Backbone as CSV, one residue per row, in Angstrom:
resi,resn,N_x,N_y,N_z,CA_x,CA_y,CA_z,C_x,C_y,C_z
1,UNK,-21.419,-28.822,-25.512,-20.774,-30.442,-24.509,-21.868,-30.093,-23.339
2,UNK,-22.608,-30.966,-22.629,-22.939,-30.801,-21.216,-21.480,-30.755,-20.453
3,UNK,-21.924,-30.841,-19.276,-20.671,-30.555,-18.140,-20.553,-32.375,-17.974
4,UNK,-21.217,-33.102,-17.916,-20.914,-34.529,-18.044,-19.859,-35.255,-19.071
5,UNK,-20.609,-34.801,-20.183,-20.225,-35.529,-21.603,-18.108,-34.512,-21.404
6,UNK,-18.232,-33.564,-20.906,-16.937,-32.858,-20.840,-15.952,-33.654,-19.327
7,UNK,-16.893,-34.376,-18.366,-15.942,-35.051,-17.917,-15.508,-36.460,-17.941
8,UNK,-16.130,-37.017,-18.869,-16.178,-38.217,-19.489,-14.898,-38.061,-20.681
9,UNK,-15.159,-36.574,-20.818,-13.861,-36.753,-22.387,-12.699,-36.137,-21.455
10,UNK,-12.548,-35.674,-20.653,-11.512,-35.159,-19.455,-10.530,-36.546,-18.815
11,UNK,-11.843,-37.581,-18.682,-11.322,-38.956,-18.353,-11.043,-39.817,-19.291
12,UNK,-11.170,-39.869,-20.432,-10.728,-40.454,-21.684,-9.001,-39.905,-22.112
13,UNK,-9.182,-38.983,-21.930,-7.892,-37.997,-22.141,-6.982,-38.409,-21.253
14,UNK,-7.117,-38.440,-19.846,-6.470,-38.539,-18.384,-6.157,-39.953,-19.103
15,UNK,-6.648,-40.863,-19.116,-6.571,-42.055,-19.460,-5.536,-42.568,-20.367
16,UNK,-5.761,-41.838,-21.510,-4.941,-42.101,-22.985,-3.284,-41.912,-22.249
17,UNK,-3.384,-39.940,-21.727,-2.284,-39.990,-21.141,-1.188,-40.468,-20.532
18,UNK,-2.127,-41.332,-19.321,-1.722,-42.057,-18.283,-1.064,-43.438,-18.906
19,UNK,-1.364,-43.866,-20.344,-1.141,-45.090,-20.703,0.013,-44.656,-21.463
20,UNK,0.323,-43.673,-21.669,1.890,-43.337,-22.350,3.232,-43.110,-21.140
21,UNK,2.592,-42.973,-19.909,3.356,-42.944,-19.265,3.323,-41.542,-18.646
22,UNK,2.749,-40.756,-18.714,2.258,-39.523,-18.486,1.605,-39.102,-16.811
23,UNK,1.953,-38.461,-15.983,1.163,-37.775,-14.893,0.273,-36.945,-15.328
24,UNK,-0.995,-36.913,-14.781,-2.050,-36.073,-15.363,-2.332,-34.943,-13.932
25,UNK,-2.341,-34.060,-13.899,-3.294,-33.388,-13.142,-3.987,-32.377,-13.233
26,UNK,-5.558,-32.593,-13.065,-6.465,-31.772,-13.355,-6.691,-30.700,-12.488
27,UNK,-6.553,-29.455,-13.004,-6.926,-28.470,-12.394,-8.383,-27.776,-12.511
28,UNK,-8.877,-27.550,-11.561,-10.307,-26.823,-11.844,-9.780,-25.571,-11.523
29,UNK,-10.588,-24.510,-12.455,-10.062,-22.669,-12.101,-10.876,-22.310,-13.343
30,UNK,-10.424,-21.185,-13.150,-11.201,-20.325,-13.961,-10.182,-19.647,-14.910
31,UNK,-10.587,-19.458,-16.096,-9.985,-18.977,-17.369,-10.490,-17.545,-17.976
32,UNK,-9.349,-16.674,-17.550,-9.927,-15.211,-18.560,-8.732,-15.001,-19.684
33,UNK,-10.007,-14.371,-20.488,-9.228,-13.742,-21.943,-9.099,-12.286,-21.520
34,UNK,-8.140,-11.763,-22.334,-8.071,-10.411,-21.920,-7.504,-9.804,-23.282
35,UNK,-8.211,-8.826,-24.057,-7.164,-8.039,-25.138,-8.030,-6.682,-25.008
36,UNK,-6.691,-6.581,-26.343,-6.740,-4.821,-26.635,-6.408,-4.843,-27.790
37,UNK,-6.520,-3.607,-28.500,-5.694,-3.647,-29.997,-4.866,-2.282,-29.937
38,UNK,-3.435,-2.209,-30.362,-2.351,-1.107,-30.811,-2.326,-0.852,-32.081
39,UNK,-2.724,0.176,-33.155,-2.281,0.635,-33.787,-2.486,-0.779,-34.968
40,UNK,-3.868,-1.274,-34.301,-4.416,-2.157,-35.736,-4.104,-3.311,-35.164
41,UNK,-2.894,-3.809,-34.238,-2.435,-4.890,-33.905,-3.150,-5.804,-32.411
42,UNK,-3.898,-6.615,-32.573,-4.778,-7.745,-31.425,-3.169,-7.689,-30.254
43,UNK,-3.654,-7.449,-29.552,-2.837,-8.170,-28.323,-3.774,-8.544,-27.457
44,UNK,-3.334,-9.935,-26.575,-4.404,-10.811,-26.427,-3.305,-11.619,-25.165
45,UNK,-4.351,-12.236,-23.903,-3.662,-12.598,-22.899,-4.483,-13.677,-22.614
46,UNK,-4.033,-14.941,-21.705,-4.783,-15.958,-21.174,-4.153,-15.828,-19.813
47,UNK,-4.895,-15.938,-18.906,-4.911,-16.222,-17.601,-5.761,-17.100,-16.762
48,UNK,-5.394,-18.260,-16.020,-5.774,-19.170,-15.210,-5.742,-18.898,-13.824
49,UNK,-6.831,-18.997,-13.134,-7.000,-19.077,-11.948,-7.213,-20.531,-11.538
50,UNK,-6.178,-20.997,-10.483,-6.473,-22.311,-10.058,-7.422,-22.473,-8.463
51,UNK,-7.602,-23.480,-8.275,-8.610,-23.878,-6.682,-7.767,-23.080,-5.703
52,UNK,-5.949,-23.160,-6.017,-5.290,-23.047,-5.051,-5.250,-21.220,-4.721
53,UNK,-5.915,-20.503,-6.066,-5.622,-18.956,-6.277,-4.154,-18.991,-6.497
54,UNK,-3.941,-19.568,-7.349,-2.515,-19.172,-7.901,-3.051,-18.842,-9.534
55,UNK,-1.894,-17.847,-9.926,-2.426,-17.205,-11.592,-1.330,-17.471,-12.357
56,UNK,-1.628,-18.268,-13.867,-0.850,-18.248,-14.375,-1.127,-17.539,-15.723
57,UNK,-0.107,-16.474,-16.184,-0.422,-15.358,-17.163,0.195,-15.795,-18.812
58,UNK,-0.455,-15.940,-19.701,0.439,-15.555,-20.731,0.112,-14.660,-21.818
59,UNK,0.961,-14.035,-23.103,0.448,-13.317,-23.673,0.182,-14.391,-25.193
60,UNK,-0.837,-14.180,-25.601,-1.671,-15.350,-26.736,-0.811,-14.651,-28.220
61,UNK,-1.325,-13.174,-28.239,-1.067,-12.334,-29.363,-0.240,-11.225,-29.217
62,UNK,0.150,-10.710,-30.187,0.589,-11.089,-31.331,1.696,-11.833,-31.650
63,UNK,2.328,-12.279,-30.501,3.153,-13.443,-30.256,3.680,-14.331,-28.947
64,UNK,3.593,-15.164,-28.840,3.119,-16.317,-27.477,4.129,-15.827,-26.371
65,UNK,4.247,-15.562,-25.504,5.028,-15.092,-24.690,4.428,-15.721,-22.877
66,UNK,5.315,-16.764,-22.361,4.626,-16.909,-20.815,5.484,-15.767,-19.692
67,UNK,4.260,-15.319,-19.245,4.725,-14.527,-18.074,5.094,-15.171,-16.933
68,UNK,4.341,-16.276,-16.313,4.784,-17.426,-15.550,3.671,-17.202,-14.205
69,UNK,3.858,-17.783,-13.424,3.069,-17.615,-12.186,2.970,-16.945,-10.932
70,UNK,1.514,-16.562,-10.545,1.674,-15.546,-9.357,0.943,-15.623,-8.863
71,UNK,1.306,-15.092,-7.374,0.195,-15.434,-6.122,-0.815,-14.618,-6.082
72,UNK,-1.198,-13.509,-6.648,-2.449,-12.748,-6.558,-2.903,-12.292,-7.896
73,UNK,-4.591,-11.559,-7.930,-4.684,-10.731,-8.860,-3.854,-9.507,-9.511
74,UNK,-3.551,-8.922,-8.435,-2.492,-7.877,-8.528,-1.875,-7.868,-9.129
75,UNK,-0.919,-8.849,-9.097,0.049,-9.558,-9.814,0.219,-9.585,-11.441
76,UNK,-1.128,-10.016,-11.440,-1.673,-10.302,-13.019,-1.989,-8.971,-13.670
77,UNK,-2.817,-8.360,-12.907,-3.256,-6.966,-13.473,-1.816,-6.130,-13.731
78,UNK,-1.131,-5.951,-12.619,0.276,-5.533,-12.721,0.874,-5.384,-13.934
79,UNK,1.107,-7.112,-14.133,2.097,-6.943,-15.492,1.387,-6.800,-16.751
80,UNK,-0.025,-7.142,-16.859,-1.066,-6.657,-17.904,-0.765,-5.190,-17.895
81,UNK,-0.992,-4.394,-17.000,-0.803,-2.456,-17.448,0.436,-2.473,-17.703
82,UNK,1.350,-2.978,-17.329,2.849,-2.662,-17.838,3.068,-2.830,-19.345
83,UNK,2.351,-4.365,-19.551,2.844,-4.714,-20.849,2.031,-3.903,-21.832
84,UNK,0.826,-3.217,-21.791,-0.217,-2.238,-22.229,0.422,-1.297,-22.337
85,UNK,1.021,0.041,-21.099,1.587,0.688,-21.065,3.135,0.413,-22.377
86,UNK,3.705,-0.692,-22.123,4.992,-1.082,-22.917,4.622,-0.676,-24.637
87,UNK,3.260,-1.581,-24.714,3.176,-1.590,-26.250,2.441,-0.338,-26.704
88,UNK,1.672,0.686,-25.806,1.305,1.510,-26.392,2.642,2.689,-26.438
89,UNK,3.538,2.493,-25.816,5.304,3.529,-25.839,5.517,2.896,-27.165
90,UNK,5.540,1.329,-27.495,6.089,0.996,-28.692,5.713,1.276,-29.911
91,UNK,4.221,1.445,-29.728,3.700,1.453,-30.953,4.017,3.270,-31.309
92,UNK,4.587,4.328,-30.358,5.310,5.705,-31.005,6.371,5.157,-32.280
93,UNK,6.935,4.034,-32.004,8.164,4.002,-32.602,7.566,3.547,-34.351
94,UNK,8.534,3.710,-35.475,8.195,3.518,-36.690,8.385,2.581,-37.110
95,UNK,9.119,1.310,-36.277,9.628,0.077,-36.389,8.569,-0.737,-35.499
96,UNK,7.797,-0.382,-34.614,6.452,-0.752,-34.170,6.316,-2.202,-35.213
97,UNK,5.680,-1.546,-36.114,5.650,-3.470,-37.062,6.880,-4.296,-36.668
98,UNK,7.560,-3.670,-37.089,8.772,-4.571,-37.641,9.428,-5.312,-36.341
99,UNK,8.879,-4.878,-35.040,9.464,-5.645,-34.262,8.409,-6.478,-33.960
100,UNK,7.151,-6.650,-33.928,6.387,-7.366,-33.924,6.573,-8.442,-34.721
101,UNK,7.092,-8.336,-36.211,7.528,-9.200,-37.368,8.606,-10.213,-36.618
102,UNK,9.782,-9.482,-35.933,10.899,-9.879,-35.532,10.534,-11.310,-34.130
103,UNK,9.563,-10.689,-33.774,9.182,-11.319,-32.398,8.178,-12.835,-32.927
104,UNK,7.538,-12.658,-34.116,6.843,-13.727,-34.684,8.001,-14.592,-35.739
105,UNK,8.623,-14.144,-36.165,10.230,-15.038,-36.329,10.711,-15.618,-35.451
106,UNK,11.068,-14.861,-34.345,11.802,-15.826,-33.210,10.892,-16.868,-33.040
107,UNK,9.643,-16.462,-32.374,9.054,-17.659,-32.083,8.636,-18.824,-33.493
108,UNK,8.670,-18.555,-34.631,8.612,-19.663,-35.360,9.841,-20.024,-35.912
109,UNK,10.999,-19.495,-35.535,12.541,-20.502,-35.303,12.576,-21.178,-34.453
110,UNK,12.098,-20.807,-33.333,12.033,-21.691,-31.987,11.151,-22.902,-32.379
111,UNK,9.806,-22.641,-32.385,9.351,-24.024,-33.241,10.184,-24.504,-34.031
112,UNK,10.411,-24.337,-35.333,11.459,-25.184,-36.631,12.323,-25.898,-35.334
113,UNK,13.272,-25.008,-34.775,14.276,-25.921,-33.769,14.153,-26.787,-33.175
114,UNK,12.740,-26.687,-32.554,12.058,-27.962,-31.816,11.651,-28.606,-33.024
115,UNK,10.957,-28.724,-33.959,10.882,-29.961,-34.931,12.150,-30.407,-35.092
116,UNK,13.132,-29.830,-35.454,14.747,-30.099,-36.100,15.044,-31.242,-35.016
117,UNK,15.192,-30.674,-33.706,16.025,-31.913,-33.027,14.986,-33.254,-32.286
118,UNK,13.731,-33.253,-32.804,12.640,-34.339,-32.179,12.646,-34.525,-33.104
119,UNK,12.877,-34.700,-34.581,12.527,-35.497,-35.474,14.259,-35.882,-36.707
120,UNK,14.989,-35.176,-36.276,16.133,-35.564,-37.186,17.313,-35.862,-36.045
121,UNK,18.497,-36.137,-36.609,19.748,-36.720,-35.914,20.498,-35.618,-36.270
122,UNK,20.478,-34.641,-35.605,21.158,-33.204,-35.876,22.654,-33.455,-35.559
123,UNK,23.659,-33.419,-36.222,25.479,-33.820,-36.158,25.731,-32.437,-35.342
124,UNK,26.873,-32.645,-34.743,27.461,-31.835,-34.094,28.259,-30.763,-34.582
125,UNK,28.165,-30.696,-35.913,28.864,-29.300,-36.532,27.380,-28.451,-37.041
126,UNK,26.197,-28.922,-36.672,25.033,-28.550,-37.162,25.010,-27.716,-35.879
127,UNK,24.497,-28.409,-35.110,24.269,-28.003,-33.551,25.234,-26.569,-33.143
128,UNK,26.567,-26.876,-33.061,27.676,-26.040,-32.992,27.183,-24.322,-33.659
129,UNK,27.156,-24.402,-35.387,26.526,-23.661,-35.747,25.294,-22.679,-35.766
130,UNK,24.518,-23.387,-34.892,23.331,-22.879,-34.365,23.538,-22.318,-33.254
131,UNK,24.465,-22.840,-32.503,24.567,-21.924,-30.792,25.333,-21.350,-31.373
132,UNK,26.295,-20.942,-32.455,27.134,-19.651,-32.766,26.214,-18.706,-33.122
133,UNK,25.128,-18.765,-33.837,24.032,-18.186,-34.428,23.319,-17.463,-33.391
134,UNK,22.799,-18.385,-32.089,21.807,-18.065,-31.057,23.199,-17.053,-30.409
135,UNK,24.464,-17.138,-30.226,25.296,-16.201,-29.373,25.425,-15.117,-30.279
136,UNK,25.526,-15.127,-31.546,25.668,-13.524,-32.246,24.491,-13.007,-31.936
137,UNK,23.106,-13.776,-32.220,21.916,-12.874,-31.954,21.873,-12.311,-30.563
138,UNK,22.129,-13.034,-29.610,22.493,-12.714,-28.164,23.379,-11.283,-28.065
139,UNK,24.111,-11.423,-28.820,25.279,-10.324,-28.654,24.542,-8.890,-29.095
140,UNK,23.902,-9.379,-30.618,23.682,-7.968,-31.154,22.457,-7.698,-30.221
141,UNK,21.482,-8.624,-29.643,20.816,-7.574,-28.754,20.855,-6.823,-27.427
142,UNK,21.981,-7.199,-26.848,22.800,-6.666,-25.842,23.589,-5.359,-26.185
143,UNK,24.121,-5.247,-27.491,24.632,-4.371,-27.849,23.685,-3.336,-28.623
144,UNK,22.832,-3.576,-29.129,21.476,-2.846,-29.583,21.098,-2.224,-27.864
145,UNK,20.833,-3.254,-27.118,20.487,-2.393,-26.179,21.338,-0.996,-25.279
146,UNK,22.579,-1.325,-25.295,23.648,-0.141,-24.830,24.037,0.903,-25.703
147,UNK,23.529,0.523,-26.811,23.467,1.759,-28.101,22.047,2.692,-27.920
148,UNK,21.263,2.208,-27.312,19.446,2.391,-27.456,19.457,3.496,-26.040
149,UNK,18.655,4.347,-26.218,17.882,5.034,-25.441,17.255,4.332,-24.865
150,UNK,16.839,4.147,-23.559,15.543,3.495,-22.379,14.997,4.467,-22.902
151,UNK,13.205,3.681,-23.007,12.199,4.634,-22.914,11.078,4.170,-21.992
152,UNK,11.192,3.211,-21.656,9.949,2.906,-20.552,10.975,2.397,-19.339
153,UNK,10.364,3.296,-18.233,10.815,3.264,-16.787,9.668,2.577,-15.823
154,UNK,8.429,2.354,-15.917,7.823,1.507,-15.042,8.037,0.695,-14.423
155,UNK,9.087,0.185,-14.750,9.760,-1.623,-14.422,10.815,-1.651,-15.140
156,UNK,12.002,-2.605,-14.708,12.606,-3.008,-15.394,12.746,-4.072,-16.018
157,UNK,13.731,-4.266,-16.988,13.516,-5.339,-17.877,14.020,-6.702,-17.270
158,UNK,12.964,-7.722,-17.886,13.496,-8.912,-17.197,14.041,-9.831,-17.853
159,UNK,14.892,-8.936,-18.760,15.224,-10.464,-19.937,16.940,-10.096,-20.031
160,UNK,16.977,-8.700,-20.052,18.283,-8.111,-20.743,18.469,-6.949,-19.301
């Protein structure tokens, strides 16, 4: 597709989204893809640099996770470097493939939950059951952290 055709396509998308009541801000910039492999499992990232010099980083594979926005390329490189070191360290575990599969299942459950509440009128009873199961899972994660040996010290965990 030529640049002019891409601009027209972008304008059409913007008009359609505006008609839906959405606001659209087109951000020009550069999109980068980064990938490597650990134990035959592909690890892929994408980061976008906008005209303001801000960086948005996310891991695409083996399961998606948004790392967020960063003010400098050094931050992005630092996050990817730690992630690579962590994945290489995690690969030493006999349960590495299991951990990847658990993350994929959690992401699949998140998508299923999104479909559930967007497509169905979920009862209070079912909502409470889901909240209880999520609370149970959180508890198991924190308990597991407390009884497990820490193996990576390059940076502190952000989620637990």
